[in-house]
C-alpha positions in Angstrom: 8.6 -15.4 -49.3 7.2 -13.6 -46.3 10.6 -12.0 -45.5 11.0 -10.9 -49.1 7.6 -9.3 -49.2 8.2 -7.5 -45.9 11.4 -6.0 -47.1 9.7 -4.9 -50.3 7.0 -3.3 -48.2 8.9 -1.7 -45.3 12.5 -1.3 -47.0 15.3 -0.3 -44.9 13.1 0.5 -41.9 12.7 -3.1 -41.3 16.0 -3.7 -39.8 16.1 -1.3 -37.0 12.5 -2.1 -36.2 13.1 -5.7 -36.0 16.5 -5.0 -33.8 14.3 -2.8 -31.5 11.6 -5.4 -31.1 14.3 -8.3 -30.5 16.0 -6.0 -28.0 12.9 -5.3 -26.0 12.0 -8.9 -25.9 15.5 -9.9 -24.8 15.5 -7.1 -22.0 12.2 -8.3 -20.8 13.2 -11.9 -20.5 16.5 -10.8 -18.6 14.2 -8.5 -16.4 11.9 -11.4 -15.4 14.8 -14.0 -14.9 16.7 -11.7 -12.7 13.7 -11.0 -10.4 13.6 -7.1 -10.6 10.1 -7.0 -9.3 11.5 -8.4 -5.9 14.3 -5.9 -5.9 12.0 -2.8 -6.7 9.6 -3.8 -3.9 12.5 -3.3 -1.5 13.1 0.2 -2.6 11.5 2.9 -0.2 11.3 5.3 -3.0 14.5 7.3 -2.5 16.6 5.2 -4.7 18.3 3.6 -1.9 17.4 -0.1 -0.8 17.0 -0.6 2.8 17.8 -4.2 3.7 17.9 -3.8 7.3 14.5 -2.3 7.8 15.8 1.1 8.9 13.9 4.3 8.2 15.2 6.8 5.6 16.4 10.1 7.0 14.2 12.9 7.2 14.2 15.4 4.6 
């Protein structure tokens, strides 16, 4: 009943909007599970991760 009402109200827009929401939620779960926060914390800002603690080259 709720799904039928939503389809009647929003029509064909409902399918891509639902896929977008599910995709964003799925990506967020994967991001959290892979620990991207820790990986990005090791980035010194130039896009190269320095694992050995060395300084990036001067620009």
